[in-house]
N, C-alpha and C positions, 0 to 999 in steps of 0.2 A: 186931517182927513186920512192920510196914509196910515196914521197910527191906528185908526179904527179898523181899516181894512186888514191890518196885520192881526188884530185880535179876532176877526171873523175867520181868517184863513188858518190860523194856528191850530185850532182843534181838528180841522180836516187833515192837516199835515201830520199831526200826532196820530190820528186814527189810521192813516195810510201806513205809517211806520210800524204801528202795532200789528196791522194785518200782514205786512211783509215779513215781520219777525216770526209769525206763526206758520208761514208756508214752509213745509219740510224741504230740506236741502238734500241733494243727492250725496250719498256717502259711499265709500268703498266698503266691500264686505268685511266683516270683522274676522279676525284670525280665529281659526277653529271651526268655522261654519263649514258644513258639508258642501261639496261642489255641486252646483246646480246641474240638472240634466241638460244635455245639449239639445238644440232644436231638432236634431235628427231623431233623438230618443223619443221626443214628444209627438212628432209628426209622422214617424215611420208607420206604415200600415200594419195592421194586425196580421201576424203570420197565419198561414192556413192551419197549422197545428202548433200549439205552444203548451209547455208545462209550467205551472205556477206553484210556487212554494207559499203556503199560507201561514198566517200568524199563529195558528194553533198547532203547527208542526206537520200538518197534512199536506198532501200534494194533489193537484188535479190537473187534468189535461183538457184543453178547450180546442175543439175543432171549429174553425170559423168557416161557415158556408155562405157568408155575405149577408143574407137576409135572416139567418138563424145561426145558433150555436149548438153544438153538441158538447155537453159537459160530462166528462168521465171522472167519477170520483175515485178516491183511493181504494174503496171497497169493491170496485168494478161496476157499480151502477152507472147508468147513463141517463141523461135527461136532455131533451131538445127544447130550446128556448127561442121563440121567434123574436125578431126585432120589435121593439115597443117604444114609440110608434114605428110603423112599418117603413118609413122613409129615412131612417138613419142607421148608423152602424156602430154605436157605442153602448146602447141600452137594449137589453134583451130580457124578456120575462114572460111569465104566464102565471096566472092565479097569484099565489103568495110568494113565488120564487122569482128572483131577478139577479142579473149581473150587470154591472156598469164597468166598462173598460175605459181606462184613461191612461194612454201611453203604455207603460210597462206594468201598471197596476190594474187589478180587478177587485171591485167591491162585490162580495157575494152575500146576498140576502135570502135567507130561507125563512119561511113562515114560522113564527114562534121562537126564532133563535136570534142571537146577537149578530149583527153584520160582521163579516170577516174580511180582512184585507189580505190579498194574495199578490205576489210579485213574480214576474217571469224573469 
């Protein structure tokens, strides 16, 4: 009788071992990887005024007014973008233009153009 019980339990044990082998193990970062930003970089509040260098070589200045942003382009044009939705402080936009701020990065989206990543 014990022999039969062994045959009934064996497939369950094998299944559990297979599942345990599939669970990812924590590993140390590999050599050559960039250093991850510190917690203070990611959680630091957006400064009142910050200059961003963009992937296309341009620069822009963002004035943070809390519930809105004023974006000053490299050509001297300015645009005011309200928070969207109004109760948050990382997404701003109106019509087809928007900016999403995430730590030190800003994703700039203009209607009809490819999104642009900028970093302060």
